[in-house]
C-alpha positions as CSV (number, residue, x, y, z in Angstrom):
1,M,-16.0,21.1,48.4
2,T,-16.9,18.2,45.8
3,A,-17.3,21.4,43.1
4,F,-13.7,22.6,44.1
5,A,-12.6,18.7,44.1
6,Q,-13.9,17.9,40.4
7,S,-13.4,21.0,38.4
8,G,-10.9,22.8,40.5
9,I,-11.1,26.8,40.9
10,A,-13.2,27.0,37.7
11,A,-16.0,25.0,39.1
12,S,-19.0,27.7,38.7
13,T,-20.7,29.7,41.7
14,A,-24.0,27.9,40.4
15,L,-22.6,24.1,40.5
16,I,-21.0,24.8,44.3
17,A,-24.5,26.0,45.3
18,R,-25.9,23.2,43.8
19,N,-23.6,20.9,45.6
20,A,-24.4,22.8,48.8
21,G,-28.1,22.4,48.4
22,V,-28.7,26.2,48.5
23,A,-29.6,28.7,46.0
24,E,-26.9,30.7,44.0
25,G,-27.4,33.8,46.0
26,T,-26.6,32.0,49.4
27,L,-23.5,31.6,49.0
28,F,-22.6,35.8,48.4
29,R,-24.6,36.3,51.5
30,Y,-22.1,34.8,53.5
31,F,-19.2,35.3,51.0
32,A,-18.7,38.3,49.0
33,T,-16.1,37.1,46.1
34,K,-16.1,33.4,44.8
35,D,-12.2,34.1,46.2
36,D,-13.6,34.7,49.7
37,L,-15.3,31.1,49.3
38,L,-12.5,29.2,48.6
39,N,-10.3,30.7,51.2
40,A,-12.8,29.8,53.6
41,L,-12.7,26.4,52.0
42,Y,-9.3,25.9,51.8
43,L,-9.3,27.1,55.3
44,H,-11.5,24.5,56.8
45,L,-9.9,21.9,54.8
46,K,-6.1,22.7,56.4
47,Q,-7.8,22.8,59.9
48,D,-9.4,18.8,59.6
49,L,-6.1,17.8,58.3
50,C,-4.0,20.0,60.7
51,Q,-6.4,18.4,64.1
52,T,-5.5,14.8,62.4
53,M,-2.0,15.5,61.8
54,L,-1.4,17.1,65.2
55,A,-3.0,14.1,66.8
56,N,-0.8,11.3,65.2
57,L,2.5,13.6,65.5
58,D,5.4,11.8,67.5
59,R,7.2,14.5,69.6
60,T,9.8,12.0,70.6
61,I,11.1,12.2,66.8
62,T,13.7,14.7,66.8
63,E,15.7,13.8,63.2
64,P,14.1,16.2,60.6
65,K,13.8,13.2,58.2
66,E,12.0,11.1,60.7
67,H,9.6,13.7,61.7
68,T,9.4,14.7,58.1
69,R,8.3,11.1,57.6
70,N,5.8,10.4,60.4
71,I,4.1,13.8,58.9
72,W,4.0,12.5,55.3
73,N,2.6,9.5,56.3
74,S,0.0,11.1,58.7
75,Y,-0.6,13.2,55.5
76,V,-1.0,10.9,52.9
77,D,-3.6,8.7,55.2
78,W,-5.5,11.2,55.7
79,G,-6.1,12.0,51.7
80,I,-6.5,8.2,51.4
81,R,-9.2,8.5,54.0
82,N,-10.3,11.9,52.6
83,P,-10.1,11.9,48.5
84,L,-12.4,14.6,47.6
85,A,-10.8,17.1,50.8
86,H,-7.6,16.1,49.1
87,A,-8.6,17.0,46.2
88,A,-9.7,20.6,47.2
89,I,-7.0,21.2,49.1
90,R,-4.8,20.4,45.8
91,Q,-6.9,22.3,43.5
92,I,-7.1,25.4,45.7
93,G,-3.6,25.3,47.1
94,V,-2.2,25.5,43.6
95,S,-4.4,28.2,42.4
96,E,-2.8,31.3,43.9
97,K,-6.0,32.3,45.0
98,L,-5.2,32.0,48.6
99,N,-4.5,35.4,50.2
100,A,-1.9,36.3,52.8
101,E,-4.3,36.0,55.9
102,T,-5.8,32.3,55.0
103,E,-1.9,31.5,54.4
104,Q,-1.0,33.2,57.5
105,A,-3.7,31.3,59.7
106,V,-2.6,27.8,57.7
107,K,0.8,28.8,59.4
108,D,-0.7,29.8,62.8
109,M,-2.3,26.0,62.8
110,F,0.9,24.2,62.8
111,P,3.8,26.2,63.7
112,E,6.1,23.0,64.3
113,L,5.4,22.3,60.4
114,H,6.0,25.5,59.6
115,E,9.4,25.3,61.5
116,L,10.6,22.0,59.9
117,C,9.9,23.2,56.7
118,R,12.1,26.2,57.4
119,R,14.8,23.4,58.9
120,S,14.5,20.7,56.2
121,I,13.6,22.3,52.6
122,R,15.8,23.9,50.3
123,P,15.2,27.2,50.8
124,V,14.2,27.9,47.3
125,F,11.2,26.1,48.1
126,M,10.3,28.4,50.7
127,S,10.8,31.8,48.2
128,D,8.1,33.8,47.6
129,E,9.0,33.2,44.1
130,F,9.1,29.0,43.9
131,K,6.6,28.6,47.1
132,T,3.8,27.2,44.8
133,F,6.3,25.3,42.6
134,G,7.7,23.2,45.8
135,D,4.1,22.6,47.1
136,A,3.0,21.4,43.7
137,M,6.1,19.1,43.5
138,F,4.9,18.2,47.2
139,L,1.6,17.6,46.7
140,S,2.2,15.6,43.0
141,L,4.1,13.4,45.0
142,A,1.7,12.8,48.0
143,E,-1.0,12.2,45.4
144,T,0.4,9.9,43.7
145,T,1.2,7.3,46.8
146,M,-2.1,7.9,47.9
147,E,-3.1,6.3,44.3
148,F,-1.0,3.7,44.5
149,A,-1.4,2.9,48.1
150,A,-5.9,3.3,47.9
151,R,-5.2,0.9,45.0
152,D,-3.1,-2.1,46.3
153,P,-3.4,-0.9,50.5
154,S,-1.3,-4.6,51.2
155,R,1.7,-2.4,49.7
156,A,0.5,0.9,51.3
157,V,3.8,1.0,53.5
158,D,6.2,0.4,50.6
159,F,4.2,2.9,48.6
160,K,4.9,5.6,51.5
161,A,7.9,4.7,52.0
162,L,9.3,5.2,48.4
163,G,7.0,8.6,47.6
164,F,8.9,9.8,51.0
165,E,12.3,9.0,49.9
166,A,11.5,10.4,46.1
167,M,10.1,14.0,48.3
168,W,12.9,14.3,50.6
169,R,15.4,13.8,47.8
170,G,13.9,16.2,45.8
171,L,12.9,19.2,48.3
172,A,15.4,18.6,51.3
173,E,18.3,20.5,52.1
174,E,21.3,18.8,50.7
175,D,22.7,18.7,54.5
176,N,19.4,16.5,55.6
177,H,19.3,13.9,53.0
178,G,21.4,11.6,54.9
179,Q,19.8,12.1,58.2
C-alpha cells in the first residue's frame, strides 16, 4: 500500500514487494499481473472504508444532502486516520486500471452510496465518459479537506463543512442544492 500511496500506479513491482517484505516473484504467485494486484488492494482498502462508513451511517437521515454530508464526514474522518490507505485509494481509483468486476464489487459493498449518488449527483458524473473526472473532483476536495483538518484539528469541523459545501455545489444535481 505504501508504494502505491507514494508512487501511484507507476510503483515498480520490486518496490511493492520490498515494502511487503516478500520476494518480487512471490507477488506473481498470488497476482498474475500488476493490474490484478492493484484491483485486489483497491478492493481490500474499499472494504475497510465501507465497513467504517456503514458503521457511522445515520439511517435516520432522509434528506439527500444531509445523508451525503454524513457520508462525507465519515469518509474525511477515515482518510485523516488512514492517510496511506486514502492515498492508495486515490491513486488507484483515478488510474483507470480498475476492472469491471472490482468496480461492481465496490458498488455491491455499499449499495446505499450508489443509490444516493444516483439520486443526488449530476447524471453527467455518473456516465462512463465523466465518472472518473467526477470521482477525481470529489477526491481532490476530500483530500484538501483532510489535509487542512489534520493540520489544524481545532478547525476540523469547519473544514469538513466548507469542503462538503464546495463538493455539493460542484457535483450535486441542481434540484438538490438547497436540500
